[in-house]
Structure formats: structure tokens, C-alpha cells
N, C-alpha and C positions, 0 to 999 in steps of 0.2 A: 753637114746639115744644111739643107736649103731653107729659104725663107718660107716656102709653102710647107715644109714639114713642121717648122716652129709654129707658123700661123694654125695649122690644123691641131697641133698639141694645145696651144693656148685656148682655142675655141672649145675643144673637148673638155679641157679642165674647167673653163667657165661654165659650161653646161652642167657638168657634174656638181660644181659648187652651187649653182642656181637650184638644181634639184634637191640637194642637201638642205639648203636654206629654206625652200618651200616646205620640206618635210618637217623641219624644225618648227617653222612658224604655225603649221597646222597643229602639230602636237602640243605646242604651248597653249595655243587657242583653245583646244579641246580640254586641256588641264585647267584652264583659267575660268571656263564657264561655270563648273559648279562652285568654284570659289566665290565668284561675284554674284551668283544667284542666291547662294546661302547668306551672304552678308547684306544683300539688298533689303531685305525686310527690316533688319536692325537699323541700317542707315536711314530709311524712310521714317521709321518710327522715331528716331532721333532727330529728324529733319536736318540733318548735317549735309552740306555740300559733298560732292563726290571726292574732290582732292583732299579736303580736310579730314573726312572719315578714314580713307585708305592711309593717308600719311600718318595719322595717329595710330592706326592699327598697326602699321609697320614699326612705328617708334617704340610702342608699348609691349 
């Protein structure tokens, strides 16, 4: 195996990992939007800061 072959393989692998990561980030973002919009009204009504509301939501 030559250096050029290894370099091409690494480049192709990094491109595929980058594409997979982008797809993952987009799908998590799409799934998170309804969750945050649903809880926004409750959080604003309670006048809680963002971090405190969601940390208590996760722990309860």
C-alpha cells in the first residue's frame, strides 16, 4: 500500500463520517424542536430560567 492509497482512504472515511454526523445533527434538531416548543409555554408561565427548567425536567 502506498501513502497515496492510505491518504485517499482516510479522506473518504472522514467525508463519510462528516456526512453521517451532519445527518445525525439534523435529525436530532428536528426531533428537539417540538419538545422545546411544547415546553416553552410552561417555562415562560413559571418564569424559570432555561437551564433550571430543563435540568429539573430531566431529573424529575
